[in-house]
C-alpha positions as CSV (number, residue, x, y, z in Angstrom):
1,M,-2.3,5.1,-7.7
2,H,1.3,4.7,-6.6
3,L,1.5,8.5,-6.3
4,Y,-1.5,8.6,-3.9
5,W,0.0,5.7,-1.9
6,R,3.3,7.6,-1.6
7,I,1.5,10.8,-0.6
8,Q,-0.4,8.9,2.1
9,Q,2.9,7.5,3.4
10,D,4.3,11.0,3.7
11,L,1.2,12.2,5.5
12,N,1.3,9.3,7.9
13,C,4.5,10.8,9.2
14,M,2.6,13.9,10.1
15,G,-0.4,12.0,11.5
16,E,-2.7,13.0,8.6
17,Q,-5.0,10.9,6.4
18,I,-6.3,11.2,2.8
19,Y,-10.1,10.7,2.4
20,F,-11.4,10.1,-1.1
21,H,-15.1,10.9,-1.8
22,D,-15.2,9.8,-5.4
23,P,-16.5,6.2,-5.7
24,V,-14.5,5.6,-8.9
25,M,-11.3,6.8,-7.2
26,I,-12.0,4.6,-4.1
27,R,-12.6,1.5,-6.3
28,A,-9.4,2.2,-8.4
29,L,-7.3,2.5,-5.3
30,K,-8.7,-0.7,-3.7
31,L,-8.0,-2.6,-7.0
32,W,-4.5,-1.2,-7.1
33,V,-3.8,-2.2,-3.5
34,H,-5.2,-5.7,-4.1
35,K,-3.0,-6.1,-7.1
36,N,0.2,-4.8,-5.4
37,I,-0.4,-6.0,-1.8
38,T,2.8,-8.1,-1.7
39,G,5.0,-5.3,-2.7
40,L,3.3,-2.9,-0.3
41,T,3.6,-5.3,2.5
42,L,7.3,-5.7,1.9
43,A,7.8,-1.9,1.5
44,A,6.0,-1.3,4.9
45,E,8.1,-4.1,6.5
46,I,5.0,-5.6,8.2
47,F,5.6,-9.2,7.3
48,D,6.6,-12.3,9.2
49,E,9.9,-13.6,8.2
50,K,8.6,-17.2,8.2
51,S,5.7,-16.3,5.9
52,V,7.8,-14.6,3.2
53,Q,10.8,-16.7,2.2
54,P,13.2,-15.5,-0.6
55,S,13.3,-17.8,-3.6
56,L,16.6,-19.4,-4.3
57,N,15.7,-20.5,-7.8
């Protein structure tokens, strides 16, 4: 799923969008995004600095 996410990020630069029609693929991508939402948010730099604090432990 990381591969599809990276492809979509590259397509975003060109203003394009991937559309999946296979229900199994859509479900797998949604589960992957749900599992990796924190990392994706940090990668996209769309977070509030107050909500995400680095751990000093």
